[in-house]
N, C-alpha and C positions, 0 to 999 in steps of 0.2 A: 394768162398764158405764160408770161414771163416767169412767174412763181412756180408754175409746173415744171418748167425747164430746170430752174434752180433746185427744186426740191427732188429731182429725179434721182433715183439710186443708181449710181454708175458702177456698181460692183460687177455688172456684166463684163467690164474690161479688165477687171482684177484677174490675173492668171490663176490665183489660188482659188478663186471663187468657182472656177470651172468645175472643181472637185465637188463642191456643195451642190452645183446644179445637177450633177448626174450621181447622186446619192454616195457622196464620199468616195467614188471610185478612185483608188489609188492614194487618197489621202493618208490612210493609215500607214502605207509604205513609207511616206515621207515624214510623217509626224512622230514615228517611232512608238506607236500605240502597242505594238506587239511585245514590247520589252516586259520582262518580269517586273511587276509592281511589287515592291518591297518596302516595309517599314522596319526601322531599326531603332529601339527604344533602350535607353540606358537608365538603369536603376543603381542604387548604392552597391548592391552585391551581385548584379548580373546585367547581361544584355539579352533582349528578346528580339529576335529576328522573325519577321512574319513576311512570307513571299506568297504571292498568288500564282499558282501553276495549273491553270484549268487545262483539262485534256491530257495531263500528264499521269503516268502510273508511278507508283513507289519505286519501281526498279529503274524507271527513266532518270531518275534524280541522283546526281552525285554531290556530296558534301565533303569539303575538305578544309582543313586548317593548318596552316604553316606560315612562318614568318610573320607571326602575329596578324595574318590576314585570313578572314573567312571567306571561302569560295563556294559558291553555289552554281551548278549547271544542270542543264537537262536537255534532253533530246526526246521528241515525241513524233512518231510516225503514225499516220491516220490512213487507213485505206477503207474506202467504202464503195460498194458497187451495188447496183440495183438491176436484177435480171427479171425477164418475164417467164412465162411457164416454159418456153422452149429453150430457155438458157442463154438467149441473146442478150448482151449487155446493152441496157438502155442508157445507163449513166454511169461514170467510174471518175471517182475523185481521189486524188492523192494529196496530202499535205504533210510536210515535214517542218519541224519547227526545232531550232537550237537556241537556247537562252543561256546567258551566264552573267553573273554579278559577283563582285568582290567587295569586301568591306574590312577596313583596318579596325580590329577590335584586340587591343593589347591585353596582356596578362589573364588569359583564359584558363581555367582549371579543367583541362581536357577530360579528366576522370569523371567529372560531374555533368557533362554536356548531355541534354536530352533534345530529342528530335521527335516530331510527331507530324503525320501527313494525313488530313482527312478533308474530304470534299474539295480537293484542289488546293488546299491551303497548307503550306509547309510552315511549321512553328518550331523554332530553335531557342532553347534557354541555355545560355552559355555563362554560367557562374564565374566571377572574377576570383582570381587566386588572392589569398590573403597577401597585403603588401609586405615586401620584404624590406626591413630597415637596413639600408645600405651604409648607414652612418654609424660606425661603431667607434666609440672613443677609446683610445689605448692610454692606459696610465703608465706614467714613468716610474720605476722603482728607484 
């Protein structure tokens, strides 16, 4: 009996376990799972940025590069309603989501940037500029 008491799981008293007990109700709100999941990979000649934006349309996404910083933002509005034959609303849901991320990526060749959006995944290829040699030796005559 003493071993039963010692081995008992006391997670019931853990305040964060409350969310697990009711099917993660509200847990995502506190853990930030709604954020845009993004991968940034640097190669020798470019950066590749992949961002998950499920539920967004191409026109909902804004991409901007200034001050050597890539900014991606999106706004998604979802309106769903279900009506019966008489036109009475049985269920109506509204969902709005704003997301934004910024990444410092220096020396981008803006004329060669490519962006694609397919199946809720945004892929950006940002080629690097050829490095400029700032060290120029001046000979004395």
